[in-house]
C-alpha positions in Angstrom: 130.4 118.8 141.5 134.6 118.2 140.6 133.4 115.7 138.0 131.3 117.9 136.3 133.8 120.8 136.2 136.5 118.2 134.8 133.9 117.4 132.2 133.4 121.2 131.5 137.0 121.9 130.7 137.0 118.6 128.7 133.5 119.5 126.5 135.1 122.8 125.8 137.1 121.7 123.1 134.6 120.5 121.2 132.2 124.1 121.2 131.6 125.6 118.1 134.1 128.5 117.1 136.6 127.4 120.1 139.6 129.4 118.8 138.0 132.3 118.2 135.8 132.3 121.3 139.1 131.4 123.4 140.6 134.1 121.7 138.1 136.9 122.3 138.3 135.6 126.1 142.1 135.8 126.2 141.6 139.8 124.7 138.8 140.8 126.7 140.9 139.7 129.5 144.2 141.2 129.3 142.8 144.6 127.8 140.1 144.4 131.6 143.4 143.4 133.3 145.5 146.3 131.7 143.3 148.8 132.5 142.4 147.8 136.1 146.4 147.8 136.3 146.5 151.1 134.8 143.9 152.7 137.2 145.3 151.0 139.9 148.8 152.4 140.0 149.8 154.8 137.8 146.8 157.4 137.9 147.2 159.7 140.7 145.2 159.8 144.1 142.5 157.4 142.8 141.7 153.7 142.2 138.6 153.0 140.8 138.1 156.2 138.6 133.8 155.8 137.9 132.1 153.3 139.3 132.3 150.6 137.1 135.6 151.4 135.0 136.0 149.6 132.2 138.5 147.5 132.9 136.5 145.3 135.5 133.8 145.3 132.6 135.6 143.5 130.5 137.2 141.1 132.9 133.6 140.0 134.9 132.7 139.8 130.7 135.8 137.1 130.2 134.0 134.5 132.6 131.1 134.4 129.9 132.9 132.9 127.0 133.8 129.1 128.9 130.0 129.2 130.0 128.8 130.4 126.1 131.2 127.8 124.6 129.4 124.5 126.7 125.6 125.9 125.2 127.1 126.1 121.5 127.5 122.4 121.8 123.7 121.9 122.2 123.6 122.3 118.5 125.8 119.9 117.5 124.9 116.2 117.0 127.2 114.9 119.4 125.6 116.4 122.4 121.7 116.0 121.1 122.6 112.1 121.7 125.0 112.5 124.9 123.3 112.4 128.6 124.8 115.8 129.1 122.7 117.8 127.1 120.2 119.4 130.0 123.3 120.1 131.7 125.7 122.0 129.1 122.6 124.5 129.4 121.7 124.2 133.1 124.1 122.9 135.5 127.3 122.6 133.8 127.1 126.2 132.6 125.9 128.3 135.6 129.0 126.2 137.3 131.5 127.4 134.6 130.4 131.2 134.7 130.2 130.9 138.5 133.3 129.7 138.8 134.7 132.2 136.4 132.5 135.3 138.2 134.4 134.7 141.7 138.0 134.6 139.8 137.8 137.4 138.4 135.8 139.2 140.6 138.3 138.6 143.5 141.4 138.8 141.0 139.9 142.9 140.8 139.4 143.1 144.2 143.0 142.2 144.8 144.1 144.4 142.4 142.2 147.5 143.8 143.1 146.5 146.9 147.0 146.9 146.2 146.7 149.8 144.6 144.8 151.5 147.8 147.6 150.2 150.0 150.3 152.4 147.2 148.4 155.0 146.1 149.2 158.2 148.4 145.8 159.7 150.1 143.8 156.7 148.8 141.1 154.8 150.9 139.5 151.1 151.0 135.9 153.3 150.5 137.7 154.5 147.1 137.5 151.0 145.7 134.1 150.5 144.9 133.5 147.4 144.6 129.9 146.9 145.6 128.7 147.8 142.2 131.1 145.7 140.7 129.7 142.3 142.4 126.2 144.2 141.0 127.5 143.3 137.7 129.2 140.3 137.9 125.7 138.6 139.1 123.8 140.8 136.5 126.3 139.0 133.9 125.4 135.8 135.5 121.6 136.0 135.4 122.0 137.5 131.9 123.8 134.5 130.4 121.1 132.2 132.1 118.6 133.9 129.1 120.8 135.3 126.4 120.8 132.5 124.0 117.6 131.7 124.5 115.7 135.2 124.2 118.6 137.2 122.4 117.4 140.5 121.6 115.2 140.8 124.3 118.1 139.9 126.9 120.7 142.5 125.6 117.4 144.8 125.4 117.1 144.4 129.5 120.7 144.4 130.4 121.6 147.9 128.4 118.2 149.4 129.9 119.7 148.0 133.5 123.0 149.5 132.9 121.6 152.7 131.2 119.2 153.3 134.8 122.4 152.3 137.2 124.7 154.7 135.1 121.7 157.6 135.0 121.7 157.1 138.7 125.2 157.1 139.8 125.8 160.4 137.4 122.5 161.9 139.4 124.1 161.5 143.2 127.8 162.4 141.6 126.5 165.6 139.9 124.4 166.0 143.1 127.2 165.3 145.2 125.5 162.9 146.9 127.8 159.6 145.8 130.3 159.6 148.7 132.2 156.8 149.3 131.8 153.0 148.1 128.0 153.3 147.0 126.2 155.8 146.6 126.2 157.4 150.1 124.8 153.6 151.9 127.4 153.8 154.3 127.8 149.8 154.1 131.5 150.2 154.9 134.0 147.8 152.7 134.0 144.8 154.7 129.8 144.8 153.9 130.2 145.6 150.3 133.3 142.6 149.3 130.6 140.1 151.7 127.7 141.3 149.9 129.3 141.3 146.3 130.1 137.6 147.0 126.4 136.8 148.5 125.3 138.6 145.3 127.6 136.5 142.9 126.5 133.2 144.5 122.7 134.0 144.6 122.8 135.2 141.1 124.0 131.6 140.2 121.2 129.9 142.3 119.0 131.8 140.5 120.6 131.6 137.0 120.2 127.8 137.6 116.7 127.7 138.2 115.7 129.8 135.1 117.7 127.6 132.7 115.7 124.6 134.5 112.5 126.7 133.3 113.6 127.7 129.8 115.4 125.0 129.0 112.7 123.0 126.7 112.6 126.5 124.4 115.1 126.7 121.6 118.2 128.3 121.1 117.9 131.9 119.7 118.2 131.9 115.9 119.9 135.0 116.3 122.4 133.3 118.6 122.6 130.7 116.9 123.4 131.9 113.8 126.3 134.4 115.4 127.8 130.8 115.8 127.7 129.9 112.5 128.7 132.7 111.1 131.7 132.3 112.8 132.2 128.7 111.5 131.4 129.2 107.8 
């Protein structure tokens, strides 16, 4: 796995629109980090406004960029003739997004735990960390199919997010949203453990999905996005 990881980072420099993707990844990360820090340290009596604030969303989405840069190599002649052709769309891309999500989720967790420690009256339940883990797992699954079924995967993702948002809105409006996640009473430690489990399970499922859809061609819409940036 170590050799695959090293190879992945080496291959990224040959990806399409590398500079644009790196720039976007840095902007997503810095914007998300700034929002998380602001929410954790400068907003009175709260650590996480809402369940998945925009800051966490931007930070989790940052983890998609290295993976999608690897997938973009599949359209190059170099990748077509390489022994890594299949790995670019399966094991290597899955490994990259898994590591990226683990790093981002852990960073969000640390920020929110420090925020709890320095915010008067704050409790661990106010971190709302489990929904961030669920969102992270969802993004991992989404990244496994988005470049094969571009439009369908976007529709499904937004439908899930809209449904989840509607559920949270209903629970909040009815006074049933208590503590960390919809009043389920799992406890913060269990929320954290479950979040990490979900991330690893999503990566495993995402890898199996990538193997199942490998022979499908890349979506022409996703391909057009890449080519448009390079033209």
